[in-house]
C-alpha positions as CSV (number, residue, x, y, z in Angstrom):
1,M,-125.0,-192.2,25.5
2,I,-121.3,-192.0,25.9
3,R,-118.8,-189.2,25.6
4,T,-115.2,-189.9,24.9
5,V,-112.4,-187.4,24.5
6,I,-109.5,-188.7,22.4
7,V,-106.3,-187.1,20.9
8,P,-105.7,-188.8,17.6
9,N,-102.1,-189.1,16.2
10,T,-103.3,-189.6,12.6
11,Q,-106.5,-188.9,10.6
12,T,-107.8,-192.2,11.6
13,A,-109.1,-192.6,15.2
14,F,-110.4,-195.5,17.1
15,F,-112.4,-195.8,20.3
16,N,-114.4,-198.5,22.1
17,V,-118.2,-198.5,22.2
18,P,-120.3,-200.2,24.8
19,E,-121.4,-203.8,24.1
20,E,-125.1,-202.8,23.7
21,Y,-124.1,-200.5,20.8
22,V,-122.6,-203.2,18.7
23,G,-124.7,-203.8,15.5
24,K,-126.6,-200.6,16.0
25,E,-126.5,-197.4,14.1
26,I,-124.7,-194.7,16.2
27,E,-123.9,-191.1,15.5
28,V,-120.4,-189.8,16.0
29,I,-119.8,-186.0,16.1
30,A,-116.1,-184.7,16.1
31,F,-114.9,-181.3,17.0
32,T,-112.0,-180.0,19.0
33,K,-112.6,-179.3,22.7
34,N,-111.9,-175.6,22.2
35,E,-114.1,-175.5,19.0
36,G,-117.5,-176.2,20.6
37,L,-120.3,-174.0,19.4
38,Q,-118.1,-170.9,18.8
39,N,-117.1,-171.7,15.3
40,I,-120.3,-173.3,13.8
41,E,-122.6,-171.1,11.9
42,L,-125.6,-170.6,14.1
43,P,-129.1,-170.1,12.7
44,K,-130.4,-166.5,12.6
45,K,-132.8,-165.6,15.4
46,L,-136.1,-164.4,14.0
47,A,-138.6,-165.0,16.8
48,T,-141.3,-162.3,17.2
49,F,-143.5,-164.2,19.6
50,S,-146.6,-162.8,18.0
51,A,-148.5,-166.1,17.6
52,L,-150.2,-166.1,21.0
53,S,-151.0,-164.0,24.0
54,I,-152.1,-166.0,27.1
55,D,-153.1,-165.3,30.7
56,T,-150.9,-167.6,32.8
57,R,-152.0,-166.4,36.2
58,G,-152.9,-169.4,38.2
59,F,-151.5,-171.9,35.7
60,K,-149.3,-174.5,37.1
61,F,-147.2,-177.1,35.3
62,N,-147.2,-180.6,36.6
63,R,-143.5,-180.9,37.5
64,R,-142.4,-183.1,40.4
65,K,-138.8,-182.0,40.2
66,P,-136.8,-179.7,37.9
67,M,-134.7,-181.2,35.1
68,S,-131.0,-181.1,35.5
69,G,-130.1,-180.4,31.9
70,K,-128.7,-176.9,31.0
71,V,-129.3,-176.7,27.3
72,F,-132.8,-178.0,26.7
73,L,-135.7,-175.6,26.9
74,D,-138.8,-177.1,28.6
75,T,-142.4,-176.5,27.8
76,N,-143.0,-174.0,30.6
77,I,-140.3,-171.7,29.1
78,L,-142.0,-171.8,25.7
79,V,-145.4,-171.1,27.1
80,Y,-144.2,-168.2,29.1
81,T,-142.8,-166.5,26.0
82,Y,-146.5,-165.8,25.1
83,S,-147.7,-164.9,28.6
84,N,-149.5,-161.5,28.6
85,S,-150.2,-161.7,32.4
86,E,-146.7,-162.3,33.8
87,P,-144.4,-159.8,32.1
88,V,-141.3,-160.8,34.1
89,K,-141.6,-164.4,33.3
90,Q,-142.4,-163.5,29.7
91,T,-139.2,-161.4,29.4
92,T,-137.1,-164.1,31.0
93,A,-138.5,-166.8,28.8
94,R,-138.1,-164.7,25.7
95,N,-134.4,-164.0,26.6
96,L,-133.8,-167.7,27.0
97,V,-135.4,-168.6,23.7
98,T,-133.8,-165.8,21.6
99,N,-130.5,-165.2,23.3
100,S,-129.2,-168.7,23.8
101,Y,-128.6,-171.4,21.3
102,S,-130.5,-174.1,23.1
103,F,-132.1,-177.4,22.2
104,I,-135.9,-177.9,22.0
105,S,-137.1,-181.5,21.7
106,T,-140.0,-182.6,19.5
107,Q,-141.7,-183.8,22.8
108,V,-141.5,-180.2,24.1
109,L,-143.0,-178.8,20.9
110,Q,-145.8,-181.4,21.2
111,E,-146.5,-180.4,24.8
112,L,-146.5,-176.7,23.7
113,V,-149.1,-177.4,21.0
114,N,-151.2,-179.4,23.4
115,T,-151.0,-176.6,26.1
116,V,-151.8,-173.7,23.9
117,T,-154.6,-175.4,21.9
118,R,-156.3,-177.2,24.7
119,K,-155.8,-175.1,27.9
120,F,-155.6,-171.8,26.2
121,K,-157.9,-172.5,23.3
122,F,-155.7,-171.2,20.5
123,S,-156.0,-172.3,16.9
124,Y,-153.6,-174.8,15.3
125,A,-152.5,-172.0,12.9
126,D,-151.4,-170.0,15.9
127,A,-149.6,-173.1,17.3
128,I,-147.8,-173.7,14.1
129,Q,-146.6,-170.0,14.2
130,A,-145.5,-170.5,17.8
131,I,-143.4,-173.6,16.7
132,D,-141.7,-171.6,14.0
133,E,-141.0,-168.7,16.4
134,C,-139.6,-170.9,19.2
135,C,-137.4,-173.0,16.8
136,A,-136.0,-169.9,15.1
137,G,-132.3,-169.9,16.0
138,N,-132.4,-173.0,18.3
139,F,-131.5,-176.6,17.7
140,L,-134.3,-179.2,17.3
141,H,-133.7,-182.6,18.9
142,T,-135.8,-185.3,17.4
143,N,-137.0,-187.9,19.8
144,T,-136.7,-191.4,18.7
145,P,-137.6,-194.7,20.4
146,D,-133.9,-195.3,21.1
147,T,-133.4,-191.9,22.7
148,L,-136.5,-192.3,24.8
149,K,-135.4,-195.8,25.9
150,R,-131.9,-194.4,26.8
151,A,-133.6,-191.6,28.8
152,C,-135.6,-194.3,30.8
153,I,-132.3,-196.1,31.5
154,I,-130.7,-192.9,32.7
155,A,-133.7,-192.0,34.8
156,Q,-133.8,-195.4,36.4
157,R,-130.2,-194.9,37.9
């Protein structure tokens, strides 16, 4: 992934892409630096967190080190939104999910479904409701083979 800041003099703008991008489909998103997320219409937050209620005492996530990203919600945050045994973590997690316009990846949603259905024995209908609740008002990042390969390259550095 690259990020380039340019100041165009006309409605036509040009910039260089890395050699490995040549011949591949790339996505270009343009907005003014001051514009950011302030001026886009954000989805309405509707989460009720009524799908699940789980006892997370003693539950540990297998994380060797924390992620450095600031806008992606991880699986543990989504699981704690439904915790009935740790109200402080539940409140913090619910605030993160409902009061910030964050990104949730399809991988995190898959991990959420796996965690709540296998470890906490909830139905798939409840898992579907949890997906809807967690995605309400947040941005969904769809993982693709290319984004996963790029993540591997970045992690290798």
